Residue, then its C-alpha position, 0 to 999 in steps of 0.5 A: m559295127a561290121t563283123w567278119r560275117d559281113a565280109v562273106q556275102d552270097a553271090p551268084g554261083g558262089v560266095r563273095l569275099l571282101l579282103e584287105v591284102s598285105a603284099g610283100a609279107k614274110e609268109n602267105r596267111f589267110p585269114d589274117g584276122f578281121n578289123a572293122w576299121r579295114e572297111g569291114r574286110i578280112g585280112i590276107r597276107v601274101r609274099a608276092p609284091a604288088q607288082e605286075g599282078r603277082a600279088n593278085e595271083d598269090v591271093i588266088r593261090t592262097l584262097g585256093a589252098f584255104f578252101e581246097h578249091p581250084t584256082a580257076r574258080i576264084h576271080i578278083e571282081a574288084g580291086l585289081a590295083d588296090s589292096r582292098k579286093t572283092v573276090r568271088v569263089m565260085g562253087i562254094d556257098r556262103e554257109t560253107a565259107m562261114q564254117r571254114f572261117s568260124s573257128i578261126l575268126e570267132n572272138 
């Protein structure tokens, strides 16, 4: 069975994150848990609705705040029109990302 670690992958120049987005939430929240049934993706909640790319922009801002990293270095690679997104964070390696997640997502 997949674990949250499988959703944090090495990528050229950074780290790739497999996310499941809930748009239109009451608050931005990341990470919002991990559920192996979400196709092995880490949850993220954003306030913006899934209209005209607003939720995508909110995903990037929320990730930037979590990693304390410039949003210009965060890119949605796949899933622009889907709740399942693949996002690359440039300039952060997998080990650094894993450390940020470990205290939150460890069971």
